[in-house]
TORMIRO-205909 format. One record per atom (N, C-alpha, C, O, CB): y negated, x negated, z; atom name; residue number from 0. Coordinates in Angstrom, 2 decimals, always signed. Glycine has a CB too. Layout:
{{Y X Z} 'CA' NUM};
...
This chain:
{{-15.52 +2.41 +22.95} 'N' 0};
{{-15.82 +1.57 +21.74} 'CA' 0};
{{-17.27 +1.33 +21.71} 'C' 0};
{{-18.08 +2.15 +22.14} 'O' 0};
{{-15.35 +2.23 +20.40} 'CB' 0};
{{-17.60 +0.15 +21.18} 'N' 1};
{{-18.99 -0.24 +21.04} 'CA' 1};
{{-19.63 +0.54 +19.90} 'C' 1};
{{-18.99 +0.80 +18.89} 'O' 1};
{{-19.11 -1.75 +20.79} 'CB' 1};
{{-20.87 +0.91 +20.06} 'N' 2};
{{-21.55 +1.69 +19.08} 'CA' 2};
{{-22.10 +0.68 +17.95} 'C' 2};
{{-22.50 -0.44 +18.23} 'O' 2};
{{-22.73 +2.53 +19.79} 'CB' 2};
{{-22.07 +1.16 +16.71} 'N' 3};
{{-22.72 +0.39 +15.61} 'CA' 3};
{{-21.93 -0.68 +14.99} 'C' 3};
{{-22.40 -1.28 +14.02} 'O' 3};
{{-23.93 -0.22 +16.10} 'CB' 3};
{{-20.72 -1.00 +15.46} 'N' 4};
{{-19.98 -2.18 +14.89} 'CA' 4};
{{-18.75 -1.68 +14.03} 'C' 4};
{{-18.11 -2.49 +13.35} 'O' 4};
{{-19.46 -3.17 +16.09} 'CB' 4};
{{-18.45 -0.43 +14.06} 'N' 5};
{{-17.32 +0.07 +13.31} 'CA' 5};
{{-17.77 +0.74 +11.98} 'C' 5};
{{-18.83 +1.36 +11.91} 'O' 5};
{{-16.51 +1.06 +14.18} 'CB' 5};
{{-16.93 +0.61 +10.92} 'N' 6};
{{-17.25 +1.22 +9.67} 'CA' 6};
{{-17.16 +2.72 +9.70} 'C' 6};
{{-16.51 +3.26 +10.59} 'O' 6};
{{-16.38 +0.69 +8.63} 'CB' 6};
{{-17.77 +3.41 +8.77} 'N' 7};
{{-17.79 +4.84 +8.70} 'CA' 7};
{{-16.36 +5.30 +8.38} 'C' 7};
{{-15.77 +4.85 +7.40} 'O' 7};
{{-18.83 +5.34 +7.62} 'CB' 7};
{{-15.82 +6.16 +9.17} 'N' 8};
{{-14.41 +6.70 +9.08} 'CA' 8};
{{-14.58 +8.17 +8.69} 'C' 8};
{{-15.06 +8.95 +9.52} 'O' 8};
{{-13.56 +6.53 +10.49} 'CB' 8};
{{-14.22 +8.56 +7.53} 'N' 9};
{{-14.41 +9.93 +7.09} 'CA' 9};
{{-13.22 +10.43 +6.23} 'C' 9};
{{-12.36 +9.65 +5.82} 'O' 9};
{{-15.72 +10.03 +6.30} 'CB' 9};
{{-13.20 +11.70 +5.97} 'N' 10};
{{-12.04 +12.21 +5.16} 'CA' 10};
{{-12.23 +11.80 +3.66} 'C' 10};
{{-13.33 +11.83 +3.10} 'O' 10};
{{-11.92 +13.83 +5.29} 'CB' 10};
{{-11.11 +11.42 +3.08} 'N' 11};
{{-11.01 +10.92 +1.72} 'CA' 11};
{{-9.78 +11.49 +1.10} 'C' 11};
{{-8.78 +11.68 +1.79} 'O' 11};
{{-10.99 +9.40 +1.66} 'CB' 11};
{{-9.81 +11.78 -0.21} 'N' 12};
{{-8.61 +12.25 -0.96} 'CA' 12};
{{-8.15 +11.01 -1.73} 'C' 12};
{{-8.91 +10.37 -2.45} 'O' 12};
{{-8.92 +13.52 -1.98} 'CB' 12};
{{-6.84 +10.71 -1.53} 'N' 13};
{{-6.16 +9.65 -2.26} 'CA' 13};
{{-5.34 +10.38 -3.36} 'C' 13};
{{-4.61 +11.34 -3.09} 'O' 13};
{{-5.23 +8.73 -1.27} 'CB' 13};
{{-5.49 +9.86 -4.67} 'N' 14};
{{-4.84 +10.47 -5.74} 'CA' 14};
{{-4.00 +9.47 -6.49} 'C' 14};
{{-4.48 +8.39 -6.83} 'O' 14};
{{-5.81 +11.11 -6.60} 'CB' 14};
{{-2.76 +9.79 -6.77} 'N' 15};
{{-1.90 +9.02 -7.58} 'CA' 15};
{{-1.73 +9.80 -8.90} 'C' 15};
{{-0.98 +10.78 -8.95} 'O' 15};
{{-0.54 +8.74 -6.85} 'CB' 15};
{{-2.42 +9.37 -9.96} 'N' 16};
{{-2.44 +10.10 -11.20} 'CA' 16};
{{-1.03 +10.06 -11.82} 'C' 16};
{{-0.59 +11.06 -12.39} 'O' 16};
{{-3.50 +9.52 -12.18} 'CB' 16};
{{-0.34 +8.98 -11.72} 'N' 17};
{{+0.92 +8.89 -12.41} 'CA' 17};
{{+2.02 +9.78 -11.80} 'C' 17};
{{+2.90 +10.32 -12.47} 'O' 17};
{{+1.36 +7.47 -12.42} 'CB' 17};
{{+1.90 +9.88 -10.41} 'N' 18};
{{+2.89 +10.70 -9.71} 'CA' 18};
{{+2.46 +12.13 -9.46} 'C' 18};
{{+3.26 +12.97 -9.06} 'O' 18};
{{+3.22 +10.06 -8.42} 'CB' 18};
{{+1.14 +12.40 -9.70} 'N' 19};
{{+0.62 +13.78 -9.49} 'CA' 19};
{{+0.50 +14.15 -8.02} 'C' 19};
{{+0.48 +15.33 -7.67} 'O' 19};
{{+1.52 +14.78 -10.17} 'CB' 19};
{{+0.41 +13.14 -7.17} 'N' 20};
{{+0.22 +13.34 -5.74} 'CA' 20};
{{-1.17 +13.21 -5.27} 'C' 20};
{{-1.81 +12.21 -5.59} 'O' 20};
{{+1.02 +12.41 -5.00} 'CB' 20};
{{-1.72 +14.16 -4.52} 'N' 21};
{{-2.95 +14.07 -3.91} 'CA' 21};
{{-2.77 +14.48 -2.41} 'C' 21};
{{-2.03 +15.39 -2.05} 'O' 21};
{{-3.97 +14.94 -4.65} 'CB' 21};
{{-3.54 +13.70 -1.57} 'N' 22};
{{-3.45 +14.04 -0.17} 'CA' 22};
{{-4.80 +13.64 +0.55} 'C' 22};
{{-5.47 +12.65 +0.25} 'O' 22};
{{-2.20 +13.30 +0.47} 'CB' 22};
{{-5.08 +14.46 +1.47} 'N' 23};
{{-6.36 +14.29 +2.21} 'CA' 23};
{{-6.05 +13.57 +3.52} 'C' 23};
{{-5.16 +13.98 +4.27} 'O' 23};
{{-7.08 +15.71 +2.51} 'CB' 23};
{{-6.75 +12.53 +3.78} 'N' 24};
{{-6.56 +11.80 +5.05} 'CA' 24};
{{-7.94 +11.23 +5.43} 'C' 24};
{{-8.93 +11.50 +4.74} 'O' 24};
{{-5.46 +10.63 +4.91} 'CB' 24};
{{-8.02 +10.44 +6.50} 'N' 25};
{{-9.20 +9.78 +6.88} 'CA' 25};
{{-9.12 +8.34 +6.53} 'C' 25};
{{-8.06 +7.73 +6.61} 'O' 25};
{{-9.45 +9.96 +8.30} 'CB' 25};
{{-10.29 +7.74 +6.11} 'N' 26};
{{-10.26 +6.33 +5.75} 'CA' 26};
{{-11.65 +5.80 +5.75} 'C' 26};
{{-12.62 +6.56 +5.82} 'O' 26};
{{-9.61 +6.10 +4.39} 'CB' 26};
{{-11.76 +4.48 +5.68} 'N' 27};
{{-13.14 +3.88 +5.54} 'CA' 27};
{{-13.44 +3.55 +4.08} 'C' 27};
{{-14.52 +3.04 +3.77} 'O' 27};
{{-13.27 +2.57 +6.41} 'CB' 27};
{{-12.46 +3.86 +3.15} 'N' 28};
{{-12.62 +3.71 +1.73} 'CA' 28};
{{-13.76 +4.62 +1.21} 'C' 28};
{{-13.95 +5.71 +1.75} 'O' 28};
{{-11.29 +4.01 +1.02} 'CB' 28};
{{-14.50 +4.19 +0.19} 'N' 29};
{{-15.57 +4.97 -0.33} 'CA' 29};
{{-15.37 +5.11 -1.88} 'C' 29};
{{-14.70 +4.31 -2.52} 'O' 29};
{{-16.94 +4.31 +0.02} 'CB' 29};
{{-15.97 +6.14 -2.40} 'N' 30};
{{-15.90 +6.36 -3.85} 'CA' 30};
{{-17.06 +7.22 -4.26} 'C' 30};
{{-17.51 +8.05 -3.47} 'O' 30};
{{-14.57 +7.02 -4.27} 'CB' 30};
{{-17.60 +7.05 -5.51} 'N' 31};
{{-18.65 +7.87 -5.99} 'CA' 31};
{{-18.01 +9.12 -6.68} 'C' 31};
{{-18.75 +10.06 -6.98} 'O' 31};
{{-19.59 +7.06 -6.95} 'CB' 31};
{{-16.74 +9.17 -6.93} 'N' 32};
{{-16.09 +10.27 -7.59} 'CA' 32};
{{-15.68 +11.25 -6.48} 'C' 32};
{{-15.12 +10.82 -5.47} 'O' 32};
{{-14.85 +9.80 -8.47} 'CB' 32};
{{-15.96 +12.58 -6.66} 'N' 33};
{{-15.62 +13.48 -5.70} 'CA' 33};
{{-14.73 +14.61 -6.26} 'C' 33};
{{-14.66 +14.76 -7.48} 'O' 33};
{{-16.83 +14.00 -5.09} 'CB' 33};
{{-14.08 +15.36 -5.45} 'N' 34};
{{-13.19 +16.51 -5.84} 'CA' 34};
{{-13.41 +17.61 -4.80} 'C' 34};
{{-13.68 +17.35 -3.63} 'O' 34};
{{-11.63 +16.07 -5.90} 'CB' 34};
{{-13.28 +18.81 -5.29} 'N' 35};
{{-13.30 +19.98 -4.40} 'CA' 35};
{{-11.88 +20.17 -3.91} 'C' 35};
{{-10.95 +20.28 -4.71} 'O' 35};
{{-13.85 +21.27 -5.14} 'CB' 35};
{{-11.70 +20.23 -2.59} 'N' 36};
{{-10.34 +20.32 -2.02} 'CA' 36};
{{-10.04 +21.79 -1.80} 'C' 36};
{{-10.88 +22.67 -2.00} 'O' 36};
{{-10.21 +19.50 -0.66} 'CB' 36};
{{-8.79 +22.00 -1.38} 'N' 37};
{{-8.29 +23.46 -1.19} 'CA' 37};
{{-9.14 +24.18 -0.16} 'C' 37};
{{-9.26 +25.41 -0.24} 'O' 37};
{{-6.74 +23.50 -0.71} 'CB' 37};
{{-9.74 +23.49 +0.81} 'N' 38};
{{-10.47 +24.21 +1.82} 'CA' 38};
{{-11.90 +24.45 +1.46} 'C' 38};
{{-12.69 +24.88 +2.30} 'O' 38};
{{-10.41 +23.50 +3.09} 'CB' 38};
{{-12.27 +24.16 +0.19} 'N' 39};
{{-13.61 +24.45 -0.38} 'CA' 39};
{{-14.65 +23.29 -0.19} 'C' 39};
{{-15.76 +23.37 -0.72} 'O' 39};
{{-14.16 +25.73 +0.28} 'CB' 39};
{{-14.30 +22.27 +0.55} 'N' 40};
{{-15.19 +21.21 +0.83} 'CA' 40};
{{-15.03 +20.15 -0.35} 'C' 40};
{{-14.05 +20.15 -1.09} 'O' 40};
{{-14.87 +20.59 +2.28} 'CB' 40};
{{-16.03 +19.28 -0.44} 'N' 41};
{{-15.98 +18.27 -1.44} 'CA' 41};
{{-15.85 +16.91 -0.72} 'C' 41};
{{-16.61 +16.57 +0.19} 'O' 41};
{{-17.25 +18.34 -2.36} 'CB' 41};
{{-14.80 +16.12 -1.21} 'N' 42};
{{-14.48 +14.85 -0.63} 'CA' 42};
{{-14.47 +13.75 -1.69} 'C' 42};
{{-14.20 +14.03 -2.86} 'O' 42};
{{-13.16 +14.92 +0.09} 'CB' 42};
{{-14.75 +12.49 -1.30} 'N' 43};
{{-14.61 +11.44 -2.26} 'CA' 43};
{{-13.19 +11.16 -2.59} 'C' 43};
{{-12.32 +11.35 -1.75} 'O' 43};
{{-15.24 +10.23 -1.78} 'CB' 43};
{{-12.92 +10.71 -3.82} 'N' 44};
{{-11.56 +10.48 -4.30} 'CA' 44};
{{-11.35 +9.05 -4.55} 'C' 44};
{{-12.21 +8.41 -5.16} 'O' 44};
{{-11.27 +11.25 -5.54} 'CB' 44};
{{-10.20 +8.48 -4.10} 'N' 45};
{{-9.79 +7.13 -4.37} 'CA' 45};
{{-8.58 +7.18 -5.17} 'C' 45};
{{-7.57 +7.70 -4.68} 'O' 45};
{{-9.58 +6.33 -3.12} 'CB' 45};
{{-8.56 +6.68 -6.40} 'N' 46};
{{-7.37 +6.65 -7.28} 'CA' 46};
{{-6.53 +5.50 -6.96} 'C' 46};
{{-7.05 +4.39 -6.90} 'O' 46};
{{-7.74 +6.60 -8.73} 'CB' 46};
{{-5.24 +5.65 -6.74} 'N' 47};
{{-4.33 +4.53 -6.41} 'CA' 47};
{{-3.42 +4.33 -7.62} 'C' 47};
{{-3.19 +5.27 -8.37} 'O' 47};
{{-3.49 +4.82 -5.08} 'CB' 47};
{{-2.89 +3.10 -7.82} 'N' 48};
{{-2.01 +2.83 -8.89} 'CA' 48};
{{-0.58 +3.27 -8.60} 'C' 48};
{{+0.10 +3.77 -9.50} 'O' 48};
{{-2.05 +1.40 -9.19} 'CB' 48};
{{-0.10 +3.08 -7.37} 'N' 49};
{{+1.26 +3.38 -6.99} 'CA' 49};
{{+1.25 +4.08 -5.64} 'C' 49};
{{+0.53 +3.68 -4.73} 'O' 49};
{{+2.13 +2.10 -6.95} 'CB' 49};
{{+2.08 +5.16 -5.52} 'N' 50};
{{+2.34 +5.79 -4.25} 'CA' 50};
{{+3.82 +6.06 -4.13} 'C' 50};
{{+4.61 +5.67 -4.99} 'O' 50};
{{+1.52 +7.07 -4.10} 'CB' 50};
{{+4.21 +6.74 -3.06} 'N' 51};
{{+5.63 +7.10 -2.96} 'CA' 51};
{{+6.04 +8.08 -4.03} 'C' 51};
{{+7.24 +8.25 -4.25} 'O' 51};
{{+5.93 +7.68 -1.60} 'CB' 51};
{{+5.14 +8.72 -4.70} 'N' 52};
{{+5.47 +9.66 -5.79} 'CA' 52};
{{+5.76 +8.97 -7.06} 'C' 52};
{{+6.43 +9.55 -7.92} 'O' 52};
{{+4.37 +10.62 -6.02} 'CB' 52};
{{+5.30 +7.76 -7.25} 'N' 53};
{{+5.47 +7.09 -8.58} 'CA' 53};
{{+6.16 +5.72 -8.40} 'C' 53};
{{+6.48 +5.10 -9.41} 'O' 53};
{{+4.06 +6.88 -9.29} 'CB' 53};
{{+6.41 +5.26 -7.27} 'N' 54};
{{+7.06 +3.92 -7.04} 'CA' 54};
{{+8.49 +3.97 -7.41} 'C' 54};
{{+9.20 +4.88 -6.96} 'O' 54};
{{+6.94 +3.47 -5.56} 'CB' 54};
{{+9.00 +3.00 -8.25} 'N' 55};
{{+10.41 +3.07 -8.65} 'CA' 55};
{{+11.44 +3.12 -7.48} 'C' 55};
{{+12.47 +3.79 -7.57} 'O' 55};
{{+10.72 +1.88 -9.51} 'CB' 55};
{{+11.14 +2.43 -6.44} 'N' 56};
{{+12.08 +2.38 -5.28} 'CA' 56};
{{+12.19 +3.77 -4.69} 'C' 56};
{{+13.31 +4.20 -4.40} 'O' 56};
{{+11.59 +1.35 -4.17} 'CB' 56};
{{+11.08 +4.53 -4.48} 'N' 57};
{{+11.11 +5.80 -3.81} 'CA' 57};
{{+11.52 +6.92 -4.67} 'C' 57};
{{+12.01 +7.95 -4.20} 'O' 57};
{{+9.83 +6.09 -3.26} 'CB' 57};
{{+11.32 +6.73 -6.00} 'N' 58};
{{+11.73 +7.80 -6.96} 'CA' 58};
{{+13.19 +7.65 -7.45} 'C' 58};
{{+13.75 +8.54 -8.09} 'O' 58};
{{+10.77 +7.78 -8.19} 'CB' 58};
{{+13.78 +6.49 -7.13} 'N' 59};
{{+15.19 +6.28 -7.53} 'CA' 59};
{{+15.34 +5.83 -8.98} 'C' 59};
{{+16.43 +5.89 -9.54} 'O' 59};
{{+15.98 +7.56 -7.33} 'CB' 59};
{{+14.24 +5.38 -9.57} 'N' 60};
{{+14.28 +4.96 -10.95} 'CA' 60};
{{+14.32 +3.43 -11.11} 'C' 60};
{{+14.13 +2.92 -12.22} 'O' 60};
{{+13.10 +5.53 -11.67} 'CB' 60};
{{+14.55 +2.71 -10.03} 'N' 61};
{{+14.55 +1.26 -10.13} 'CA' 61};
{{+15.78 +0.81 -10.89} 'C' 61};
{{+16.82 +1.46 -10.85} 'O' 61};
{{+14.51 +0.60 -8.74} 'CB' 61};
{{+15.63 -0.34 -11.61} 'N' 62};
{{+16.65 -0.85 -12.47} 'CA' 62};
{{+17.34 -2.01 -11.69} 'C' 62};
{{+16.73 -2.75 -10.92} 'O' 62};
{{+16.06 -1.31 -13.87} 'CB' 62};
{{+18.67 -2.10 -11.96} 'N' 63};
{{+19.39 -3.28 -11.44} 'CA' 63};
{{+19.34 -4.43 -12.49} 'C' 63};
{{+19.65 -4.24 -13.67} 'O' 63};
{{+20.90 -2.89 -11.10} 'CB' 63};
{{+18.95 -5.60 -12.03} 'N' 64};
{{+18.77 -6.69 -12.99} 'CA' 64};
{{+20.04 -7.47 -12.97} 'C' 64};
{{+20.63 -7.70 -11.92} 'O' 64};
{{+17.52 -7.59 -12.67} 'CB' 64};
{{+20.47 -7.90 -14.16} 'N' 65};
{{+21.67 -8.71 -14.37} 'CA' 65};
{{+21.28 -10.13 -14.16} 'C' 65};
{{+20.86 -10.77 -15.13} 'O' 65};
{{+22.29 -8.50 -15.78} 'CB' 65};
{{+21.37 -10.68 -13.02} 'N' 66};
{{+20.90 -12.02 -12.65} 'CA' 66};
{{+21.74 -13.05 -13.38} 'C' 66};
{{+21.21 -14.04 -13.89} 'O' 66};
{{+20.97 -12.24 -11.12} 'CB' 66};
{{+23.08 -12.82 -13.45} 'N' 67};
{{+23.94 -13.79 -14.10} 'CA' 67};
{{+23.58 -13.99 -15.54} 'C' 67};
{{+23.58 -15.12 -16.04} 'O' 67};
{{+25.35 -13.38 -14.01} 'CB' 67};
{{+23.26 -12.89 -16.22} 'N' 68};
{{+22.81 -12.95 -17.64} 'CA' 68};
{{+21.49 -13.69 -17.76} 'C' 68};
{{+21.31 -14.43 -18.72} 'O' 68};
{{+22.65 -11.53 -18.24} 'CB' 68};
{{+20.58 -13.52 -16.82} 'N' 69};
{{+19.30 -14.23 -16.85} 'CA' 69};
{{+19.52 -15.74 -16.66} 'C' 69};
{{+18.87 -16.53 -17.35} 'O' 69};
{{+18.35 -13.68 -15.74} 'CB' 69};
{{+20.40 -16.16 -15.76} 'N' 70};
{{+20.62 -17.58 -15.55} 'CA' 70};
{{+21.19 -18.15 -16.78} 'C' 70};
{{+20.77 -19.23 -17.18} 'O' 70};
{{+21.53 -17.84 -14.36} 'CB' 70};
{{+22.15 -17.49 -17.44} 'N' 71};
{{+22.76 -18.02 -18.65} 'CA' 71};
{{+21.77 -18.14 -19.76} 'C' 71};
{{+21.83 -19.11 -20.51} 'O' 71};
{{+23.91 -17.16 -19.09} 'CB' 71};
{{+20.83 -17.20 -19.91} 'N' 72};
{{+19.81 -17.19 -20.87} 'CA' 72};
{{+18.87 -18.34 -20.67} 'C' 72};
{{+18.48 -19.02 -21.61} 'O' 72};
{{+19.09 -15.91 -20.83} 'CB' 72};
{{+18.52 -18.55 -19.38} 'N' 73};
{{+17.61 -19.67 -18.99} 'CA' 73};
{{+18.31 -21.04 -19.38} 'C' 73};
{{+17.67 -21.93 -19.94} 'O' 73};
{{+17.27 -19.63 -17.38} 'CB' 73};
{{+19.59 -21.14 -19.08} 'N' 74};
{{+20.30 -22.41 -19.34} 'CA' 74};
{{+20.40 -22.63 -20.89} 'C' 74};
{{+20.34 -23.77 -21.37} 'O' 74};
{{+21.76 -22.38 -18.68} 'CB' 74};
{{+20.54 -21.55 -21.62} 'N' 75};
{{+20.62 -21.71 -23.13} 'CA' 75};
{{+19.30 -22.20 -23.60} 'C' 75};
{{+19.24 -23.03 -24.51} 'O' 75};
{{+21.00 -20.35 -23.88} 'CB' 75};
{{+18.21 -21.71 -23.01} 'N' 76};
{{+16.88 -22.06 -23.58} 'CA' 76};
{{+16.44 -23.44 -23.08} 'C' 76};
{{+16.01 -24.30 -23.85} 'O' 76};
{{+15.81 -20.97 -23.20} 'CB' 76};
{{+16.56 -23.62 -21.79} 'N' 77};
{{+15.91 -24.80 -21.19} 'CA' 77};
{{+16.92 -25.77 -20.53} 'C' 77};
{{+16.51 -26.82 -20.03} 'O' 77};
{{+14.89 -24.34 -20.14} 'CB' 77};
{{+18.18 -25.46 -20.53} 'N' 78};
{{+19.17 -26.29 -19.80} 'CA' 78};
{{+19.45 -27.57 -20.55} 'C' 78};
{{+18.81 -27.86 -21.57} 'O' 78};
{{+20.48 -25.51 -19.59} 'CB' 78};
{{+20.36 -28.31 -20.07} 'N' 79};
{{+20.71 -29.58 -20.64} 'CA' 79};
{{+21.39 -29.39 -22.01} 'C' 79};
{{+22.09 -28.40 -22.21} 'O' 79};
{{+21.63 -30.35 -19.67} 'CB' 79};
{{+21.19 -30.28 -22.91} 'N' 80};
{{+21.89 -30.24 -24.14} 'CA' 80};
{{+23.22 -31.00 -23.95} 'C' 80};
{{+23.41 -31.69 -22.95} 'O' 80};
{{+21.03 -30.83 -25.29} 'CB' 80};
{{+24.12 -30.88 -24.90} 'N' 81};
{{+25.36 -31.64 -24.80} 'CA' 81};
{{+25.20 -33.08 -24.86} 'C' 81};
{{+26.00 -33.80 -24.26} 'O' 81};
{{+26.26 -31.26 -25.82} 'CB' 81};
{{+24.19 -33.59 -25.57} 'N' 82};
{{+23.93 -35.01 -25.72} 'CA' 82};
{{+23.60 -35.56 -24.31} 'C' 82};
{{+24.07 -36.63 -23.92} 'O' 82};
{{+22.74 -35.28 -26.76} 'CB' 82};
{{+22.77 -34.79 -23.54} 'N' 83};
{{+22.43 -35.27 -22.27} 'CA' 83};
{{+23.51 -35.20 -21.19} 'C' 83};
{{+23.52 -35.96 -20.22} 'O' 83};
{{+21.29 -34.57 -21.84} 'CB' 83};
{{+24.45 -34.20 -21.43} 'N' 84};
{{+25.57 -34.07 -20.46} 'CA' 84};
{{+26.58 -35.23 -20.65} 'C' 84};
{{+27.21 -35.62 -19.67} 'O' 84};
{{+26.30 -32.66 -20.63} 'CB' 84};
{{+26.77 -35.80 -21.84} 'N' 85};
{{+27.70 -36.84 -22.09} 'CA' 85};
{{+27.21 -38.20 -21.69} 'C' 85};
{{+28.01 -39.13 -21.60} 'O' 85};
{{+28.05 -36.84 -23.48} 'CB' 85};
{{+25.89 -38.35 -21.44} 'N' 86};
{{+25.31 -39.65 -21.06} 'CA' 86};
{{+25.71 -40.05 -19.65} 'C' 86};
{{+25.31 -41.11 -19.17} 'O' 86};
{{+23.78 -39.61 -21.19} 'CB' 86};
């Protein structure tokens, strides 16, 4: 690899506050917030909005959407009126 063209690749803790998941990995992401990890070292922390611990698909909390009901609701609101259908 060429020297001086690659970003700094270092250990970082990714934290999902909603799911309570924290994991240490290597990344080019940076942060001014740090945390002391289990090994006694201090690492930068990157907070993420969604991870496998909080995503509805992976947690099994996803909802089934009633699409037929949504179509009927749309047609009631914005669909043709009876006057337009008879023309």
